[in-house]
C-alpha positions in Angstrom: 96.1 102.0 103.3 97.8 101.1 100.1 101.1 100.5 101.9 99.4 98.4 104.5 98.0 96.1 101.9 101.4 95.7 100.2 103.0 95.0 103.5 100.3 92.4 104.3 100.8 90.7 101.0 104.6 90.7 101.5 104.2 89.2 105.0 101.8 86.6 103.6 104.3 85.7 100.9 107.2 85.5 103.4 105.1 83.3 105.7 104.2 81.1 102.8 107.9 80.7 101.9 108.7 80.0 105.5 106.0 77.4 105.9 107.0 75.7 102.7 110.7 75.6 103.9 109.6 74.1 107.2 107.5 71.6 105.3 110.4 70.6 103.0 112.7 70.3 106.0 110.3 68.2 108.0 109.6 66.0 105.0 113.3 65.4 104.3 113.9 64.5 108.0 110.9 62.1 108.0 112.1 60.5 104.7 115.5 60.0 106.3 114.0 58.4 109.4 111.9 56.1 107.2 114.9 55.1 105.1 116.9 54.4 108.3 114.0 52.4 109.8 113.5 50.3 106.6 117.3 49.7 106.4 117.2 48.6 110.0 114.3 46.3 109.3 116.0 44.7 106.3 119.2 44.3 108.4 117.3 42.7 111.2 115.6 40.3 108.8 118.9 39.3 107.3 120.3 38.7 110.8 117.3 36.5 111.7 117.6 34.5 108.5 121.3 33.9 109.2 120.6 32.9 112.8 118.1 30.3 111.5 120.7 28.9 109.1 123.3 28.7 111.8 121.0 26.5 113.8 121.8 23.7 111.4 125.4 23.5 112.7 126.2 20.3 114.6 125.6 20.4 118.4 129.4 20.7 118.9 129.1 24.4 117.9 127.9 27.3 120.0 126.0 30.1 118.3 125.5 33.4 120.2 123.2 36.0 118.7 122.0 39.5 119.5 125.4 40.7 120.7 125.5 43.9 118.5 124.9 46.4 121.2 128.0 45.5 123.2 130.3 44.2 120.5 129.8 46.7 117.7 129.7 45.4 114.1 129.1 41.8 115.3 125.7 40.1 114.8 126.7 36.6 115.8 129.6 34.7 117.4 130.1 31.1 116.5 132.5 28.9 118.6 133.2 25.3 117.8 135.8 22.6 116.9 137.0 24.6 113.9 137.5 27.9 115.8 136.0 31.2 116.6 134.0 33.2 114.1 132.4 36.7 114.3 129.7 37.5 111.8 128.3 40.7 110.5 125.2 40.2 108.3 124.6 42.6 105.4 121.3 42.6 103.6 122.7 44.4 100.6 121.0 43.8 97.2 122.9 43.4 94.0 126.4 42.2 93.4 129.3 42.4 95.9 132.8 42.3 94.4 136.3 42.9 95.7 137.7 46.2 94.5 141.3 44.9 94.2 142.4 47.0 97.2 141.1 44.9 100.0 137.6 46.5 100.1 134.3 45.6 98.5 132.0 47.3 96.0 128.3 47.1 95.8 127.0 47.1 92.3 130.3 48.6 91.1 130.4 51.4 93.7 131.9 51.8 97.2 129.3 51.4 100.0 128.6 54.3 102.3 131.0 52.8 104.9 134.2 50.8 104.4 132.8 47.4 105.2 136.1 45.5 105.4 137.9 48.1 107.4 135.1 48.4 109.9 134.8 44.6 110.2 138.6 44.3 110.7 138.4 46.8 113.5 135.5 44.9 115.1 137.4 41.6 114.9 140.6 43.0 116.3 138.7 44.7 119.2 136.8 41.4 120.0 140.0 39.3 119.8 141.9 41.7 122.1 139.0 41.8 124.6 138.8 38.0 124.5 142.6 37.8 125.0 142.3 39.8 128.2 139.8 37.4 129.6 141.1 34.1 128.1 143.9 32.8 126.0 144.9 34.4 122.7 142.4 32.8 120.2 142.5 33.5 116.5 139.1 35.0 115.4 137.9 34.8 111.8 135.7 37.7 110.6 132.9 36.9 108.2 130.7 39.3 106.2 127.6 37.3 105.4 125.2 38.5 102.7 121.6 37.4 102.8 120.4 39.0 99.5 123.4 39.8 97.3 125.5 37.8 94.8 129.1 37.6 96.1 132.2 37.7 93.9 135.0 38.1 96.3 137.6 35.3 96.5 139.1 34.5 99.9 142.2 36.7 100.3 140.9 39.5 98.1 139.3 41.2 101.2 142.2 40.8 103.5 141.5 38.7 106.6 137.7 39.1 106.3 135.9 36.5 104.2 132.7 37.4 102.3 130.1 34.8 101.4 126.4 34.3 101.0 124.4 33.0 103.9 123.7 29.7 102.2 127.4 28.9 102.3 128.2 29.9 105.9 127.5 26.6 107.6 129.7 24.6 105.2 132.4 27.3 105.5 132.5 27.1 109.3 132.8 23.3 109.3 135.5 23.4 106.6 138.9 22.8 108.2 140.9 24.7 105.6 140.9 27.9 107.7 140.3 26.1 111.1 141.9 26.6 114.5 141.1 23.4 116.3 139.4 23.9 119.7 138.5 21.2 122.3 135.5 21.3 124.5 137.2 23.2 127.3 138.3 25.9 124.9 134.8 26.2 123.4 133.3 26.6 126.9 135.8 29.2 127.9 135.4 31.3 124.8 131.7 31.0 125.1 131.8 32.2 128.7 134.2 35.0 127.7 132.0 36.1 124.8 128.8 36.2 127.0 130.7 38.3 129.5 131.9 40.8 126.9 128.4 41.0 125.5 126.9 41.6 129.0 124.7 38.5 128.6 123.7 35.9 131.0 124.0 32.3 129.8 120.6 31.4 131.2 118.8 34.0 129.2 121.0 34.7 126.1 119.8 33.8 122.6 122.3 31.0 122.4 122.6 27.5 121.0 124.6 25.4 123.5 126.1 22.0 122.6 124.0 19.1 124.1 
């Protein structure tokens, strides 16, 4: 009887340890899911804010939103008289700086993923796909930050330009980095982009020139 009680106590203790381990594992997974969900919500909010800002572009520009699922790290595509722009919106908080090696730092530390490298890949992929459908258009990649202070001069992050969302409209209309497109080119790039994104022009979240 004495051994049976000891065995029962041991089993109870082991079950307690097992239950606690399961609880810790489940709690960790739930926390990770919650963090991912919150991160997605913040990112979606930043994208929505940028979409609203882009609506202030003149009617000669086309703004295509909600293309991420088909086009990777691209939240919006803008096509207009000054060229073709692909935009990835980051809702980072703090200060974004160039690291002197072509990448960016967030609050002095490298982000979890190499933002510039990933965006360069997305831009090249989009440009090559567009080239297969249309002519060879130069595509400018923009990392737009909705909540961070940006200290990254143009050229310090290779061919990707980093800027706050309140500067994006002025930037796109600035002819310094422009590739002039006429109305026919704009329409062709727009059609090609919608085709790549698997979107129908009638139902896409798109601003079309009047």
